[in-house]
C-alpha positions in Angstrom: -157.5 -16.6 -123.6 -154.8 -19.2 -124.3 -151.4 -17.7 -124.9 -150.4 -18.7 -128.5 -147.9 -21.6 -128.5 -145.1 -19.5 -130.1 -145.5 -16.9 -127.4 -146.2 -19.1 -124.2 -144.7 -18.0 -120.9 -141.4 -19.8 -120.3 -141.7 -18.9 -116.5 -144.7 -18.9 -114.1 -145.8 -16.8 -111.3 -145.5 -18.4 -107.9 -148.1 -18.1 -105.2 -148.7 -14.6 -104.2 -150.6 -12.7 -101.7 -151.9 -9.0 -102.4 -149.0 -7.5 -100.2 -146.1 -9.9 -100.7 -144.8 -11.8 -103.7 -143.1 -14.9 -102.7 -140.0 -16.3 -104.4 -141.1 -19.8 -104.2 -144.2 -22.0 -104.6 -145.7 -23.6 -101.6 -143.5 -26.2 -100.0 -144.0 -29.8 -101.2 -143.2 -33.0 -99.3 -142.2 -36.4 -100.4 -145.8 -37.5 -99.9 -147.3 -34.6 -101.7 -148.5 -36.0 -105.0 -148.1 -32.7 -106.7 -145.1 -32.2 -109.3 -142.9 -29.5 -108.0 -142.8 -26.6 -110.3 -139.9 -24.7 -108.8 -137.4 -25.8 -111.3 -139.2 -25.9 -114.5 -141.2 -23.7 -116.8 -145.0 -23.6 -116.9 -145.8 -25.6 -120.0 -143.4 -28.3 -118.8 -144.8 -28.4 -115.3 -148.4 -28.6 -116.6 -147.5 -31.3 -119.2 -145.6 -33.5 -116.6 -148.5 -33.0 -114.1 -151.0 -34.3 -116.7 -148.8 -37.2 -117.7 -148.4 -38.2 -114.1 -152.1 -38.1 -113.6 -152.7 -40.3 -116.8 -150.3 -42.9 -115.4 -152.1 -42.9 -112.1 -155.6 -43.1 -113.7 -154.6 -46.5 -115.3 -154.0 -48.0 -111.9 -157.0 -46.4 -110.3 -159.2 -47.9 -113.0 -158.7 -51.3 -111.5 -158.0 -50.3 -107.9 -160.0 -52.3 -105.2 -162.9 -50.6 -103.6 -161.6 -51.4 -100.1 -158.4 -49.5 -100.8 -160.2 -46.4 -101.9 -162.7 -46.5 -99.1 -159.7 -47.0 -96.5 -158.1 -44.0 -98.0 -161.3 -42.0 -97.6 -161.7 -43.0 -94.0 -158.1 -42.5 -93.1 -158.1 -39.2 -94.8 -161.0 -38.1 -92.7 -159.2 -39.1 -89.6 -156.0 -37.3 -90.8 -157.9 -34.0 -91.3 -159.6 -34.2 -87.9 -156.3 -35.0 -86.3 -154.5 -32.0 -88.0 -157.0 -29.3 -87.2 -154.3 -27.0 -85.9 -152.1 -27.4 -89.1 -155.1 -26.7 -91.4 -156.3 -23.7 -89.3 -152.8 -22.3 -89.3 -152.7 -22.6 -93.2 -156.2 -21.1 -93.4 -155.3 -18.1 -91.3 -152.8 -17.2 -94.2 -155.7 -17.2 -96.5 -157.8 -15.2 -94.3 -155.3 -12.6 -93.6 -154.8 -12.2 -97.4 -158.6 -12.2 -98.2 -159.3 -8.4 -97.7 -156.7 -7.7 -100.2 -158.4 -9.7 -102.8 -161.6 -7.7 -102.2 -163.6 -10.7 -101.0 -166.9 -9.9 -99.3 -167.7 -10.7 -95.7 -169.8 -13.5 -96.9 -167.0 -14.9 -99.1 -164.6 -14.6 -96.2 -166.9 -16.6 -94.1 -167.2 -19.4 -96.7 -163.3 -19.4 -96.8 -162.9 -19.7 -92.9 -162.0 -23.1 -91.4 -162.5 -24.1 -87.8 -162.7 -27.4 -86.0 -166.5 -27.8 -86.8 -166.0 -27.3 -90.5 -163.0 -29.5 -90.7 -165.0 -32.1 -89.0 -167.8 -31.6 -91.5 -165.3 -32.0 -94.4 -164.1 -35.4 -92.7 -167.7 -36.5 -92.3 -168.4 -35.9 -96.1 -165.4 -38.1 -96.8 -166.9 -40.9 -94.7 -170.2 -40.6 -96.4 -168.4 -41.0 -99.8 -166.7 -44.1 -98.6 -170.1 -45.6 -97.6 -171.6 -45.0 -101.3 -171.5 -47.8 -103.8 -168.5 -47.9 -106.0 -169.7 -47.5 -109.5 -166.7 -48.7 -111.3 -167.3 -52.4 -112.7 -171.1 -52.2 -112.5 -172.6 -54.1 -115.3 -175.1 -52.0 -117.2 -176.2 -54.6 -119.7 -175.4 -58.0 -120.9 -176.8 -60.4 -123.4 -175.8 -63.4 -125.6 -175.9 -63.2 -129.4 -177.4 -66.2 -131.3 -174.0 -67.5 -132.2 -172.9 -67.5 -128.7 -171.1 -64.2 -128.4 -171.5 -62.6 -124.9 -171.7 -58.8 -124.9 -171.3 -57.1 -121.6 -171.7 -53.3 -121.0 -169.5 -52.2 -118.0 -169.1 -48.9 -116.2 -165.5 -47.6 -116.2 -163.8 -44.3 -114.9 -163.5 -41.3 -117.2 -159.7 -41.2 -116.6 -158.1 -37.8 -115.7 -160.4 -35.0 -114.4 -159.1 -31.4 -114.4 -161.1 -29.6 -111.9 -161.1 -25.8 -111.7 -162.9 -24.1 -108.9 -162.9 -20.9 -106.8 -162.3 -20.2 -103.1 -164.0 -22.7 -100.9 -161.5 -25.1 -99.1 -164.1 -27.8 -98.6 -164.5 -28.4 -102.3 -160.8 -29.4 -102.4 -161.5 -32.5 -100.4 -164.9 -33.3 -101.9 -163.5 -33.3 -105.4 -160.6 -35.4 -104.7 -162.7 -37.8 -102.9 -165.4 -38.1 -105.5 -162.8 -38.4 -108.3 -160.7 -41.1 -106.6 -163.9 -43.1 -105.4 -165.0 -43.3 -109.0 -161.7 -44.4 -110.2 -160.3 -41.2 -111.7 -157.1 -39.2 -111.2 -157.7 -35.6 -110.5 -155.7 -32.3 -111.0 -157.1 -29.7 -108.8 -156.7 -26.0 -109.6 -158.3 -24.0 -106.8 -158.5 -20.3 -106.4 -155.7 -18.3 -105.1 -157.9 -17.1 -102.1 -157.7 -20.6 -100.6 -154.4 -21.8 -101.8 -152.8 -22.3 -98.4 -155.9 -24.2 -97.0 -156.2 -26.4 -100.2 -152.5 -27.2 -100.0 -152.7 -28.4 -96.4 -155.7 -30.5 -97.1 -154.2 -32.1 -100.2 -150.9 -32.7 -98.4 -152.7 -34.6 -95.7 -154.8 -36.6 -98.1 -151.8 -37.5 -100.2 -149.8 -38.7 -97.2 -152.6 -40.9 -96.3 -152.9 -42.1 -100.0 -149.3 -43.3 -99.8 -150.0 -45.3 -96.7 -153.1 -46.9 -98.1 -151.5 -47.9 -101.4 -153.2 -45.5 -103.8 -151.1 -44.8 -106.9 -148.7 -41.8 -106.8 -150.2 -38.8 -108.4 -153.8 -39.9 -107.9 -154.5 -36.4 -106.5 -152.5 -33.4 -107.6 -153.0 -29.7 -106.5 -151.6 -27.1 -109.0 -149.1 -25.2 -107.0 -149.1 -22.0 -109.0 -151.8 -19.4 -109.0 -150.7 -18.2 -112.5 -153.9 -18.0 -114.6 -151.8 -19.0 -117.6 -151.7 -22.5 -116.1 -155.4 -23.0 -116.8 -154.8 -22.3 -120.3 -152.0 -24.8 -120.5 -153.9 -27.6 -118.9 -157.0 -26.8 -121.1 -154.6 -27.4 -124.1 -153.8 -31.1 -123.0 -156.8 -32.9 -124.4 -154.6 -35.9 -125.3 -153.8 -36.3 -121.6 -156.8 -35.0 -119.6 -160.3 -36.7 -120.4 -162.6 -34.1 -119.0 -162.5 -30.5 -117.5 -165.1 -29.4 -114.8 -165.2 -25.7 -113.9 -167.1 -24.7 -110.9 -167.4 -21.0 -110.1 -168.4 -17.7 -111.8 -169.8 -17.6 -115.4 -166.6 -15.8 -116.6 -164.5 -18.8 -115.6 -166.9 -21.3 -117.0 -167.1 -19.5 -120.4 -163.4 -19.4 -120.6 -163.0 -23.0 -120.0 -165.6 -23.9 -122.4 -164.1 -21.8 -125.1 -160.5 -22.9 -124.6 -160.8 -26.6 -123.5 -159.5 -29.3 -125.9 -161.2 -31.9 -123.9 -165.0 -32.3 -123.1 -166.3 -30.0 -120.5 -169.0 -30.8 -117.7 -170.5 -27.3 -116.7 -173.5 -25.1 -116.1 -173.2 -21.2 -116.8 -175.7 -20.0 -114.3 -178.9 -20.9 -112.5 -181.7 -18.7 -113.6 -184.4 -21.0 -112.1 -188.2 -20.4 -112.4 -191.4 -21.4 -110.4 -194.6 -21.4 -112.3 -198.0 -21.1 -110.3 -200.5 -22.7 -112.2 -204.3 -21.8 -112.3 -205.2 -24.8 -110.1 -202.4 -24.2 -107.6 -202.9 -24.1 -103.8 -201.7 -20.5 -103.3 -200.6 -21.0 -99.7 -198.4 -23.8 -100.8 -197.2 -21.6 -103.8 -196.2 -18.8 -101.5 -194.3 -21.1 -99.1 -192.6 -22.8 -102.0 -191.5 -19.6 -103.6 -190.2 -18.2 -100.2 -188.0 -21.3 -99.7 -186.9 -21.3 -103.3 -185.8 -17.7 -103.3 -184.8 -16.9 -99.8 -183.4 -20.0 -98.0 -180.0 -19.3 -99.8 -180.1 -16.5 -102.4 -176.5 -16.9 -103.6 -176.8 -20.5 -104.9 -177.4 -21.9 -108.4 -180.8 -23.6 -107.5 -182.3 -20.5 -106.0 -185.4 -19.2 -107.8 -184.8 -16.0 -109.8 -188.1 -15.7 -111.8 -191.7 -16.2 -111.1 -194.3 -17.0 -113.8 -198.0 -16.7 -112.6 -201.1 -17.8 -114.4 -203.5 -14.8 -114.9 -206.4 -16.7 -113.3 -204.7 -16.5 -109.9 -202.5 -13.5 -110.1 -204.7 -11.2 -108.3 -204.8 -13.6 -105.2 -201.4 -15.1 -105.4 -199.1 -12.2 -105.9 -200.0 -10.3 -102.7 -199.4 -13.5 -100.7 -196.1 -14.0 -102.4 -195.0 -10.3 -101.9 -195.8 -10.5 -98.4 -193.4 -13.5 -97.9 -190.6 -12.0 -100.0 -190.9 -8.7 -98.2 -189.9 -10.4 -95.0 -186.6 -11.1 -96.8 -186.3 -7.6 -98.2 -186.6 -9.2 -101.8 -187.1 -6.5 -104.5 -189.7 -7.4 -107.1 -189.3 -6.6 -110.8 -192.6 -7.2 -112.5 -194.2 -6.9 -116.0 -197.2 -4.7 -116.5 -199.8 -7.3 -115.7 -198.2 -8.3 -112.4 -197.7 -4.7 -111.5 -201.6 -4.2 -111.2 -201.5 -6.7 -108.2 -198.4 -5.4 -106.4 -197.9 -2.2 -104.3 -194.2 -2.4 -104.1 -192.3 -3.3 -107.1 -190.1 -2.0 -110.0 -190.8 -2.4 -113.7 -189.1 -5.4 -115.3 -186.8 -5.1 -118.3 -186.0 -7.6 -121.0 -182.7 -8.2 -119.3 -184.4 -9.1 -116.1 -185.9 -12.3 -117.6 -182.5 -13.8 -118.3 -180.8 -12.6 -115.1 -179.4 -14.6 -112.3 -179.4 -12.3 -109.4 -177.8 -14.4 -106.7 -179.3 -12.0 -104.3 -182.6 -10.2 -102.9 -184.1 -9.6 -106.3 -186.8 -11.6 -108.4 -188.6 -11.0 -111.7 -192.3 -11.8 -112.1 -194.3 -12.3 -115.3 -198.0 -13.0 -115.8 -199.2 -15.5 -118.5 -202.5 -16.5 -120.0 -201.8 -20.3 -120.1 -199.4 -23.1 -119.2 -198.3 -23.2 -122.8 -197.0 -19.6 -122.7 -195.4 -20.4 -119.3 -193.4 -23.1 -120.9 -192.5 -21.0 -123.8 -191.5 -18.1 -121.6 -189.4 -20.4 -119.3 -187.7 -22.3 -122.1 -186.8 -19.0 -123.8 -185.1 -17.3 -120.7 -184.0 -20.2 -118.5 -180.5 -21.4 -118.1 -182.0 -24.9 -118.0 -181.0 -25.6 -114.5 -184.0 -26.1 -112.4 -187.8 -25.2 -112.8 -190.8 -25.9 -110.7 -194.5 -25.9 -111.1 -197.2 -25.6 -108.3 -200.3 -27.3 -109.5 -203.2 -29.5 -108.2 -203.7 -31.3 -111.5 -201.9 -34.2 -112.9 -202.4 -33.0 -116.5 -200.7 -29.7 -115.8 -197.9 -31.4 -114.0 -197.3 -33.8 -116.9 -197.5 -31.1 -119.5 -195.0 -28.9 -117.6 -192.6 -31.6 -116.9 -192.7 -32.9 -120.5 -192.3 -29.4 -122.1 -189.7 -27.9 -119.9 -186.1 -28.3 -121.1 -184.1 -28.3 -118.0 -181.9 -30.6 -115.9 -184.5 -30.9 -113.2 -188.2 -30.2 -112.9 -190.0 -30.0 -109.7 -193.7 -30.5 -109.0 -195.0 -28.8 -105.9 -191.5 -28.7 -104.5 -188.8 -26.0 -104.1 -186.0 -25.5 -106.7 -183.7 -25.9 -103.9 -183.9 -29.8 -104.1 -181.9 -30.0 -107.2 -178.8 -31.4 -105.3 -176.8 -34.5 -105.2 -177.2 -35.0 -101.7 -181.0 -34.6 -101.7 -181.2 -37.1 -104.7 -179.3 -39.7 -102.6 -176.2 -39.4 -104.9 -174.0 -38.5 -102.0 -171.6 -35.7 -102.6 -171.5 -34.0 -106.0 -168.8 -32.3 -108.0 -171.3 -29.8 -109.7 -174.5 -29.6 -111.5 -174.6 -29.8 -115.2 -177.0 -28.2 -117.6 -175.5 -29.9 -120.6 -177.2 -32.9 -122.2 -173.9 -34.8 -122.8 -172.1 -36.4 -121.0 -173.8 -35.7 -117.7 -177.0 -33.7 -116.8 -178.1 -32.6 -113.4 -176.1 -33.3 -110.2 -172.8 -34.9 -110.9 -171.8 -37.6 -108.5 -169.9 -40.8 -108.7 -171.7 -42.4 -111.6 -171.5 -39.2 -113.7 -167.7 -39.4 -113.5 -167.8 -42.8 -115.2 -168.5 -43.9 -118.8 -168.9 -47.5 -120.0 -167.1 -50.0 -122.3 -168.2 -53.2 -124.0 -166.6 -56.5 -123.1 -167.1 -59.2 -125.8 -166.5 -62.8 -125.0 -166.2 -65.6 -127.4 -165.0 -69.1 -127.8 -162.9 -68.9 -130.8 -165.4 -66.8 -132.7 -164.3 -65.4 -136.0 -166.2 -63.3 -138.3 -167.1 -64.4 -141.7 
């Protein structure tokens, strides 16, 4: 929770490891766009960082696309050219990782090597190739009196991006925000702080050379969790907060933020097998949706099966899932057609497992399927497997989620797959953005009204 203003900390905790508490923050350079926090208290540091971002955002709003693209391409070159520097910083994070209790899988995601750094650089180059959304005319018309009305796309302004321990996200977020004309304040997890610092320093050095405004990209240089609360209180300076991580982090941000939040809490995604479905197709889609990557937000967590095909489809599906050691938790009707499962509880229907477990329910109709899914879904991604257009249209019209798939895996709800390029996250909200959030989703619009001495009477 946010510390009350009357009792807010007047000092902050510098970056630490589980075994060593440093007496300073990470070093900054003259080209690092971050505000040094070493000589100030936490509230002052956070406020000044946000003010710097606000000033930079005004310049970024009208910055030429060619400058932004040059920065992205030269940042990519800089990262590849400084592999040793980044790997050395990453080694500090890897050394500290076991003390944070990170799993082997989490440590692997944290690890950087030449191949992964080249992949980060490639992502920056891809963002450079995407159309710049800023300045796009969305609508335009002339009123009977000759007044011209133009609706134009503009940046949001200042983005506060809070995320956990994946260093590649640092570069992606900086690139997406700046390409869409926004200044960004990055608050990464302590697990990747040295890696993120190295990446941001390189991107900021390049920014200075390319003519980007100072403070376009800032990395919060303290891992003190109180800093998050401080930034979330600065709604007059920060235009949007975007949390990306566990449900606890996202709920904290949603509760404390004094600015709009783009978010999704979890990914309890469903696949419904209709009575007209091709059952081999259904089994293949479910295997992919659940098993390709179990720990991601667009993985399938729950199956809903029409009773007319339950007897034939469930053994096929169970055979596929067994190859990946997936535990099935089934309702009473589904249990009749399965030889190896556990009874599902009410809690299972709303659970995002992020692992080798899936729930299964049998329903009497597509209407019951829609009702069940809308009740328990996190409104992220749902899918139907069917051979009839009527069923597909009924399902897509009735389901209240950010993406609805027809005869396709839930895993396709992704900005890259949609052709949006890189994404900063997937939103399950209905305002301001919904679904994968790419460049356009980090913009809003304003009206330009042109007259010729027009006055209102």
